[in-house]
N, C-alpha and C positions, 0 to 999 in steps of 0.2 A: 428830115426837118419833117416831111408827113410823117414821118416814123412816131415821133413824140405826141404829132399832135393826134394821130390817133391816139394815143398812146392815154392821153389827157382824158381826151373825149371819153373811151372804156373809161376809166379811172373816175370822171364824173358822172358817169350813165351807173357804175355801180354804184356811187355815193345817193345818186337819185333813186335809185333803187332802193340801198339800206332806211332811206326818211321815210320813202315810199309806205316799206315796210313794217315800218313802226310805228307811222299814222294808224296805219288800218290797224293792227295791231290793237292800238290807244282806242281805239271805237270799236269795235269788238269785243273790247275787256270790259267797255263803262258800260256798254250795251244789256250783257254777261253777269253784272253786280246790279245794273237794277230790276233785273229777272230773276234773281235769288231773292232779295228785300223786299220783292213784294211778296215768294211767296216762305220769306218768317213770318210775314206779318200775318200772310193767313193762313198759316199754323197756331201763330200766336192767337190772332181770333178764333179758333177752332178749336184748343186749347180753354181760354177762359172758357166758351160754350160750355165746355167735356166739366171743366170743372164747377159751372154752375149748378150743368145733373146733380151731379154726384154730389154733393153739398144737400141739393132741396132733397137726394131722395134718404141722404144719413140724416137728415130732422124731419123726413118722416119717417125715418123707422127709429129713431128716437123720443119719437113722442108714441109711440107704437107699444113698444119697450118699457116706456115709463109706466102709458097705460097697465099693462100688463103686469107690470113689477106693483104698481099701485092696488090690482085687482088680488092679484098672491097677497097683499099685505092686508090687503081689510079681510079674505080668507080667512089668513092666520089670525087675527087677529079675534075676529065670531069664535074659531074655534078653540084659542083660550085661555077666553070667555067661558066657554061653554065648558071644558074644562073646571077652572079656578071658582066658576058654579057649582059644579059636586065635587068640586074636593071639601069649599069651606061648606055643601050640603052633608057630607058626612062624615068634617070634623062636628059639626053637632051631631051627628047621630053616636061619634064617639066617644063623644064629653055625658050625653045623657047618660050612655051603658055605661059610661066608668062611674057615673055619680049613681045609675045603679047596684052596679058590681060593691061602692063600699056605703049603701046601704045595708046591700045583702052584709056582707065581712060586721059589718053591724050590730046588725042581729044575731048572725053566728055566734057574734062574742059574747053579747047579751043568753042568750041561748044556752051556752057552754058554762059558762057561770051560772046560769039556775041552774040546769046539768048538778054539778061540782058539788050546790052550797042543798039537794038537797040528797044527792048522795052520801056528804057528810051528814047533813042530817037523821038521814037511815043508819049509817053505821050505828051513828050515834045511838041510835031508838033502839037499834039490834044489843046493842055493847047494854044497853042497861038491861033490857031483856030478859040478858043473860047470864049477866049479877043477880038480876031476880033469882033466874030460877035456880041461879048455885046454890045462895045464901036460901035457898027455900031449898032446896036438895041435898045439901051439905055436899057438892062433887063438882071435881071441874069436870068439862066438855072430856076425857079423854077416860073418867074416870068411870063418867054415865053412859060411855059407848061402852066401857067393858062392863060393864053390867048387864045394860042389853045383850048385846052375847051373848054371857053364862048362863040369862037367866032362856035366850032362846036353845044357845046351845042343850040345858040340856033339861030343856020340856020333849028337844026334837031327838035326843042320843041316842035313845033305840032307834029313831028312823034312818038315819042319818047312819047309824056303822052297818045296818042292812045293806041301805045303797051303797055306801063303797066298799061292801064285799061282791056285788052286785057287781057293778064297774070294773074290780081284780080282774074278779072270774072269769064272767066273758070278754072284754078288753082284751087280759093273754089269752082265751081260745082266741081270741078274730085276730088278735094279730099275728098267735104263731102258725091259725092255718092261709092270713096271708102270705107271710115267709115262706112257707113249700108251696104257696101255689108258685112268687116268684120266682124261686131257685128252680123247680121241677119244668116252671116253664124257661127257662135259661137253656138248661140241661137238654133236654127236648130242643130247641133251636138247634142248637148247637151242637149234635150228638156224631160230629164227624169219627170216622177212621184215624188210627193214631199206630204211625210203625218205628216203631224200635230202630234206633240206627246202627249198624256191624261197625265192624270194628276191620272191615277188611274190601278192597275195590279190586272188584278183577277188571282186568283191560286186554281187549282185543287184537291178536297178531296177525297178519295176513298169514304166515308159514313158519312152521314153527323152525326152521331154519332160521328168521328171528332172531331166538332165545344165544345161537349163537355170538350174534353180534353186539344184544342188550351182553352178557354176560363179558366179551370182552377178553382178550389174552390174558391171561393170571388172571380173571376173572377185573380187572382197573374199571372197562366202567360201568360195573356193575358197583364198583364199591365207590368207582364217585359221585354217582348218581346219588344212594344211600348216604354219603359225603351229603351234597348239598339240599339235598331235603327233609332229612333225615326219620324215612322211615326204611322201610326193611319189604327186598323186594325176593320175592319167592319164587323160582326159576324150579314147575317139579313138567311130574307126566304129564301134566296136562291138554288135554291140544288145544293147541288157535291161542290161550289164558297165560296170562302175566298173576299174578297173584299181590299189591301190594296191601304191607298192615299198617297200622300204624292207627294209636288211637287217640291223634289227634287231625280231625276232618281234614281240619287246612288244610294240614302239610301230604296231605292223603288227596284231597280237588287238586295240589299244585303239582304233585306226584303224577298225578295222573293226566292231567295235563301236560307238564310237559315229557309223558311216558310217550302220548299220540305224536304232540309235534315229531320226537325224535324219531316214530317209528314214518313218519308220514315224508321225513327231512333223507332219511337215510344211511348220515354222515355220524354215525354216533364214536363219538372219543371223548376222552373227559372235558378237549376245552370245549366244545361245542354242547356237552350235558351242560354246564357251568348257563353260557348262556340259555340255552331254554329254560332250561329251571327258572332263573332270573326273569325272561322274560311272563312264566309259565305267572308267576308271581305279580309280576303286572296284571297281566292276565284274570285274577283271583280277584285281586282288589279290586278291580271294572265290576265283579257278581258280586259283592257284597255293597259297594254302592249304589248298585242298582235292585238287592234282592231288597237291601234296606226303604229305597226311595218304596218299590212294588210295592210291604208291607203298612208302613204308612198310608201310602194309597188305601188299603184293601181297609183300614180301620175309619179311614174320615181323619188321621189326626194332619193337620196339614199347619204349615211356619213352624218348623221345628228345624233349630238351627244346622245348617247341612253337614257337621259333626256330628254332632248327634247321631242322625242319618245314617251317616258315614260308619259310626260303632257301632247302633243296631243289626245295620247287614252283618254285621262280622257274627250277630248269633245265631246266623244258616248255621255257620258250622260249629258247633256248639251245640255239648248234649246233657243232659241233663238228667242222671237214672235210666239213662238211654232215651229220655224226647226231647228231640229239635229243640232246643231254647227258646230258636226264633218261630217257630211252627203253634209254642204253646204262648208265647208270646201274644200274640195275633188271634190267638181262641179267646184270652184274657181278655184281650181290649173285646171281644164283639159279647161276649158275659157279663163282665161289668154294662158296660151301654146299654144292654136290658135293663141289667137292676139298676142302673141310675132311671131309667126311662119309669120304672115302674113305682119309684121311691120320689120321683122329681126331683131330685138331685140334680148338681151336675154332670150330663152327660160328654159334655167332652174333657171335664178336669176328670172324672174318671175312665175313661176308655182309653185315654193319652200315660194316663201312671199304671197304666194293666200294663200298657207297650212299650213298654221304658223300664217297669218295676225290678226287671231283671239285666237292667243294661251294665251293669259291672260287671259282669261271666264273661265279658269280651273282654275283658283285659286283668282278671283278676289273678293269671299266673304271670302276669309283670306290674304293678303292682299292691301294693303290700295292703294288708285290711281286709271288714270282708265285703262282698259284691252289691251290700245296701249298701255302707259307707260308703266305698267307690263309686255306686251310680248317683250320690249322692251330693258325691264330692262333681258328678264331671256333671251334671245335670248346672250346680251353680254359677261350673262357671261357662259352661255357654249360655245360658240368661232366661235359662226355664223358667216361669212364675210358679212361684212361693210356693202355691196352691198343689201341682202337680209334686213339686216335691216330699209338700205331705201329705200327697195320696197316695204316697209308692214307697215312702221310709216304713211304712209297717208294719208290712205284707207275710214275714217274719218275730214281729212284734219285738225289732228291737225298740222303736221306741212308740211312746203312748198312739193312742188312735187322736188326729188331734182333727178330724173333719168325717161329715157319713161318707164320704169318699173314697177314705184310707180301708175303711171296712170295707166300703164295697169291690174295694184292691187286692183284703184277704179271702175274703169271702170266694169271688172267682179266682183264686191263683187253688182256691182248697181244689175248686170244682175241678180241674183243665185238669190239677196233679193225680190227685183221686179216681177218676173211673179206671175204670179195671182195663189193665191192659196198657198203661201211661207212661209206668216207670216202671226200671225192672231197678234192687235197689246193687245186683251182685256185680253189674258193670261199671255202676258210678263210683263204688267201695276200688272197682278195678284201672281205672283212670286213676284216682285218688291217688291209689299205690303208687304208679306213674309218673304222674305227676311233683309225690312228693319226690318218687328216685330222679328224679333231673333237676328239680331245685336243692337238691342234698349237694346231685354233683355243680350243677349253677357255683355254690357257695363258697367255692377255693379261690384265692387268688391266681392269678392269670388263668382260667378259662376261658376262652373264648360263647361255648357252646358246647350241646352234651345230648345225647337223645336215648331217650328209653326203647331197645326193643327188642324182641323176642319177647315180646307177652315178659317186657321183665326182667329176662333169667341175662338180658345183657346191657351195658350201661357207653355208649362210645364219648369218651371224654374227647373232646374238638380247645387243644391249650397254643398261650399267642406262643410263638418259639420266639419272638423277642424278652419273653416275661420266664421260662421256664426252660430249662437246659435238659439235655438227655436223661441226666442223671436224677435234676427235681420231677423230670415226668415220674421216670417210674418209683422215687416217694410218695408222687402227687397220688398213682392209682394208687400204693398200700396205704397210702392214709383215706382216701373215698372208701376204699372197701372196709378200714375200720370203722369207718363213719355208720356207712350203710349198717351193719353189724349191733351197733350199741344202738341207732336211733327209730329202725327199721323194723317193723314185722313182715314176712313173706320165706313164703316158701320155698327147697328146696335150698342153688346156691346162685348169686348173681356172678355177671363175667365183669369186670370194670376193664374198657380197651382205652388204656389212652391214646387217644394221637397226638405225633407233634411234627408238624409240614413246617419245612421254611422253603418262602415262594420268592427270590428275587426278582422285582420286573425293572427294563430299559425300554428308552423307546428309540431308535434307532432317529436321528431326522436331516 
């Protein structure tokens, strides 16, 4: 019983505690709510005051900005008014000027009309006077002029004849003296020595033992070398030297370079010989280009096509009557330049035409025609000017003289070629005979190349084995010999040596 009472008391106490706690909590929450509302009201009052301040500041700034805008607008308005006033003033001035110009134009038109009227009246008066004079003299204007000239000529006929005769006499003497002075000055200024080319070249060897290597077993090496180069190799008792003989200076130079390279290499055999000879040909081509460029530079002739310069360099290995053609051309260019300068002619055209006048000789053994005609075609093909072509084509009088420069080139050629010791006819005839001999052999079908050797006493003919058989080669040798007897003039006898060699080349890969 007491336990139940205790439990009930405890339950009642718990309920009382709960009710008291809830009441206290309610009182506290009401107190907090009142304080929060006070804070919110305070914040709202503060915000309203700040808003009033911001609005007031904004209104003040707006007023100031409006004042500034009005001031700027006023300044711009004042400036525009000033500009407008200036424009109005300028427009008035332009209108005034246009009015003045219109008045001047009108005055000019009136004056032009007055001048036309005056001119018409003057022409009318002149024609009337001429008509009156013709009626009085019964002569036209041309007839009157002719009568006056005849009368004057008749009156002073003797005096005129004397004057003309004096002018002819003194003028001829003066011009002849001037021409002699120009030519002698040019000759004196370029009086250099002349060295004629020879037909052989000496190659020094380190020892006479090398002669046996050059000849080779049963002469295979020397035969291969002569075939590849087209020269004659003379191995005699001369100590420390081998002679290369050929009328063609290009072949001699190729052979000299090839032989020197073979001696340096030491391995002398037919296959090596062919390779070295091909390399020597490339080396000579490089020398040809350098010689052409050096000649053009020495003469002051620029802007030539590189192909013309390359052909010009080949003249270094070409002779004319024993005279080196490139040296002769350079000498001519200097002489022509001096003469042209004295005569007030075109110095550049004269020098260029003189330098290129024998250009055709570089390829005349390969192309049909005279060296003048070949040279003309080369220059036309590679874009040389017409003035230069006209100046160079007349140096042998194959073409008429079309300019002063053409006469100058012909005179320079005569000066350079006719100086004592410059040329030798017998050498030129000898070379011409050898060239004719090779050309005759090359004219037959199946001939690959031919070389005239031993001063023209032997011609070696290499044929294409695919076109010529052994029997045909024998017949070919007989036919060439017969044609030489018929067409050429020569002392003694000429050996015709036809060579047919078949080579088959394959590669193992």
